[in-house]
C-alpha positions in Angstrom: 3.1 19.1 -4.7 1.8 16.7 -7.7 4.6 14.8 -9.4 3.7 13.9 -13.0 5.3 11.3 -15.0 6.8 12.6 -18.5 8.4 10.5 -21.6 11.4 11.1 -22.7 11.4 9.3 -25.9 9.4 11.1 -28.4 9.8 8.5 -30.9 8.4 5.4 -28.4 5.1 3.6 -28.9 2.0 5.5 -29.4 0.7 6.5 -26.1 -2.4 4.8 -24.5 -4.1 5.1 -21.0 -3.7 2.0 -18.7 -7.1 3.1 -16.4 -8.9 0.1 -16.4 -12.9 0.8 -17.3 -15.0 0.1 -14.2 -18.3 1.9 -13.1 -19.0 3.2 -10.0 -20.2 -0.4 -8.1 -17.5 -2.0 -9.2 -14.7 0.8 -8.1 -16.9 0.1 -4.5 -16.4 -3.0 -4.5 -12.4 -2.8 -5.2 -12.4 -0.2 -2.8 -14.1 -2.4 0.1 -11.8 -5.5 -0.8 -8.4 -3.3 -0.8 -9.0 -1.6 2.6 -9.6 -5.2 4.0 -6.2 -6.5 3.0 -4.8 -3.2 4.1 -6.3 -3.1 7.4 -5.1 -6.9 8.0 -1.4 -5.2 7.0 -1.4 -2.4 8.9 -3.2 -4.6 12.1 0.0 -7.0 11.6 2.6 -4.0 11.5 0.7 -2.9 14.4 1.1 -6.1 16.7 4.8 -6.7 15.4 5.6 -3.5 16.7 3.8 -4.3 20.0 5.7 -7.4 20.5 9.2 -5.3 19.6 8.7 -3.2 22.0 8.7 -5.6 24.8 6.4 -6.2 28.1 7.8 -2.9 29.7 5.3 -1.1 26.9 2.6 -3.6 26.5 2.0 -4.7 30.0 -0.4 -7.9 30.1 -2.1 -7.2 33.4 -5.7 -8.6 34.0 -6.6 -5.1 34.1 -5.4 -4.6 30.9 -6.8 -7.3 29.0 -9.6 -7.1 26.6 -12.3 -9.6 26.9 -12.0 -12.8 24.4 -15.2 -11.4 22.5 -13.9 -8.4 22.1 -13.8 -7.5 18.3 -10.3 -6.9 16.7 -9.4 -3.1 16.9 -9.4 -2.0 12.8 -7.4 0.8 11.7 -8.8 4.1 10.7 -7.6 5.1 7.4 -7.5 8.4 5.5 -6.2 9.9 2.5 -6.8 6.6 0.5 -6.2 6.7 -3.0 -7.3 3.9 -5.3 -6.2 3.5 -8.8 -7.0 0.7 -11.1 -5.0 -0.1 -14.1 -5.0 -2.9 -17.2 -1.4 -2.7 -17.9 -1.0 -5.5 -20.2 -4.1 -4.9 -22.4 -5.3 -8.4 -21.1 -8.2 -6.8 -18.8 -7.5 -8.3 -15.7 -7.5 -5.4 -13.3 -4.2 -4.2 -11.5 -4.8 -2.3 -8.1 -3.0 -0.2 -6.5 -4.2 1.2 -3.0 -2.1 4.2 -1.0 -3.5 5.2 2.5 -2.6 6.5 5.9 -3.9 5.1 9.0 -4.0 5.1 12.8 -4.6 2.4 15.1 -7.4 3.9 17.4 -7.0 3.7 21.2 -8.9 0.7 22.5 -10.4 1.4 26.2 -9.1 -0.7 29.0 -5.9 -1.8 27.2 -2.9 -0.8 28.6 -1.1 2.3 27.5 1.6 1.9 24.9 3.1 4.6 22.2 1.5 2.4 19.5 -1.9 4.8 19.2 0.7 7.7 18.1 2.5 6.3 15.5 0.9 7.2 11.8 1.4 4.5 9.7 1.0 4.6 5.5 0.8 1.6 3.4 1.2 0.8 -0.4 -0.8 -1.9 -1.4 -0.7 -3.6 -5.1 -3.2 -6.6 -5.9 -4.5 -8.1 -9.1 -8.1 -9.7 -9.7 -7.9 -12.7 -12.2 -10.7 -13.5 -14.4 -12.4 -15.8 -11.3 -12.6 -12.8 -9.3 -10.0 -13.9 -7.0 -7.4 -11.3 -5.5 -3.8 -11.8 -5.6 -1.7 -10.1 -3.2 1.7 -8.9 -5.4 3.2 -6.3 -3.2 2.4 -4.5 0.3 4.8 -2.0 2.5 3.7 -0.9 5.7 5.6 2.0 7.6 5.2 4.3 10.5 6.7 7.8 11.4 9.3 6.1 13.9 10.7 3.7 10.9 11.1 5.8 8.1 14.7 5.2 8.3 14.8 1.6 7.7 11.3 1.4 5.7 10.1 4.1 3.1 6.8 5.2 2.4 5.6 4.6 -1.0 3.7 6.7 -3.0 2.3 6.3 -6.6 3.2 8.2 -9.4 1.6 6.7 -12.6 1.7 3.6 -15.1 3.7 4.4 -17.5 5.5 1.9 -20.3 9.2 2.3 -19.2 11.2 0.2 -21.9 8.5 0.7 -24.6 7.2 -2.7 -25.1 3.6 -1.6 -24.6 3.2 -3.0 -21.0 2.4 -0.7 -18.4 4.9 -0.5 -15.4 4.2 1.4 -11.9 6.5 4.2 -11.0 6.6 5.0 -7.0 8.5 7.7 -5.3 9.7 6.3 -2.0 10.3 9.3 0.9 12.5 8.1 3.4 15.0 9.8 6.1 17.4 10.2 3.6 15.4 11.5 1.0 13.4 10.4 -2.0 14.4 8.0 -4.3 12.0 6.8 -7.4 11.6 3.1 -8.6 9.8 1.3 -11.6 8.4 -1.9 -10.9 6.4 -4.7 -13.3 3.7 -6.8 -12.0 4.5 -10.3 -13.2 2.0 -12.8 -11.9 1.6 -12.7 -8.2 4.7 -10.4 -7.5 6.3 -6.7 -8.0 9.7 -7.0 -9.5 12.2 -3.7 -9.6 13.3 -3.0 -12.8 14.8 0.8 -11.8 15.6 2.3 -8.9 17.4 5.6 -8.5 19.7 7.0 -5.7 18.8 9.1 -3.3 
């Protein structure tokens, strides 16, 4: 299913695309940087769940420990979608990445239910004129916690209030159903402007 945003006010401002002009090399750089940030977010979520599951699920035996020199496990991403917008006509890109992920099983590590969880992440960041990235929003959920942490899917960038500035329209999916939210990127934060009911 593909969801498309529609404008209901035909007398509003002139329509314009909010896509950011970039070449393939720049897009690949954006993708690598966003995936690196997303990997940190998913890994942090997996570690938090490991702590919440308690020692019975993640036994710390000497047999199960990894050597200190072992490289940290990185999530495997799939269904990666990267959208880059120029929401305020300032030529400062706003990057939105959504993806599914799974933490691979580590040889020698104790068995736990974490490797069976499917994660999903929505990440919003902006790049300033110096090339530095600023995370505005990150939400990681998993298949066992959709009752408290919804899954975010980007629909598109829209001008919700007719001021010529673009906002981000997300669909949020939880165990209770689907809702829609409109958010504005201001500085290094994502501010909610509208939230529908399930």
